[in-house]
C-alpha positions in Angstrom: -47.0 -134.3 146.7 -49.9 -135.4 144.3 -52.6 -135.9 147.0 -55.0 -133.1 147.0 -57.2 -133.9 150.2 -58.3 -130.2 152.3 -60.7 -131.7 154.5 -64.1 -131.2 153.1 -66.4 -133.5 151.4 -68.6 -133.0 148.4 -72.2 -134.4 148.8 -74.6 -134.4 146.0 -78.3 -135.4 146.7 -80.4 -136.2 143.6 -84.2 -136.6 143.9 -85.7 -137.4 140.4 -89.2 -136.1 141.8 -88.5 -132.5 141.8 -88.2 -129.8 139.1 -84.4 -128.9 138.3 -82.6 -126.5 140.0 -82.9 -123.1 138.6 -80.1 -121.3 137.1 -80.1 -119.1 140.3 -79.9 -121.6 142.7 -77.3 -123.2 141.0 -75.2 -120.5 140.9 -76.3 -119.9 145.0 -75.2 -123.4 145.6 -71.9 -123.5 143.6 -70.8 -119.7 145.1 -71.7 -121.1 148.6 -69.4 -124.2 148.2 -66.7 -121.7 146.6 -66.8 -119.8 149.8 -66.6 -122.7 152.0 -64.0 -123.9 149.5 -61.6 -121.3 149.9 -62.3 -120.5 153.6 -60.9 -124.6 153.8 -58.1 -123.6 151.8 -57.2 -120.4 153.9 -56.8 -122.5 157.6 -54.6 -124.7 155.7 -52.3 -121.8 154.2 -52.3 -120.5 157.5 -51.2 -123.6 159.3 -48.7 -123.9 156.6 -47.2 -120.4 157.3 -47.2 -121.5 160.6 -44.7 -124.4 160.4 -42.9 -123.0 157.5 -41.9 -120.1 160.0 -41.2 -122.1 162.9 -38.8 -124.0 160.2 -36.8 -121.0 159.5 -38.4 -120.2 156.2 -39.3 -116.8 157.4 -39.9 -115.5 153.3 -41.9 -118.6 152.3 -44.0 -118.1 155.4 -44.8 -114.1 154.6 -45.6 -114.9 151.0 -47.9 -117.9 152.4 -49.7 -115.4 154.7 -49.8 -113.0 151.8 -51.7 -115.5 149.7 -54.0 -116.1 152.6 -55.1 -112.9 152.4 -55.9 -112.9 148.8 -57.9 -115.6 149.8 -60.0 -113.5 151.9 -60.3 -110.9 149.0 -61.3 -113.5 146.9 -64.2 -114.7 149.4 -65.2 -111.1 149.9 -66.0 -111.3 146.1 -67.7 -114.5 146.1 -69.9 -113.5 148.6 -70.5 -110.0 147.1 -71.3 -111.9 143.9 -74.1 -114.2 145.9 -75.6 -111.2 147.2 -76.0 -110.1 143.6 -77.1 -113.3 142.4 -79.7 -113.4 146.0 -81.3 -110.2 145.2 -81.4 -110.6 141.3 -85.3 -111.5 140.3 
């Protein structure tokens, strides 16, 4: 399937009356987006793992669940990164 739809939307607000976002603000915004994106994918992975398991694809389901766990690890690293950015001067 070539269509990539994972249930979240991208909204971009452009206000030309304000100063541009600092690098810190850009990083905070981007990392928050990545966290949300990752969490959305994790939900999809777990849903498909259930479907795979119900369809008799036990080994595939196990691997998809493992991927969901790896996604948790990436999300934790992103949150750690966000905290470093947030507390930086």
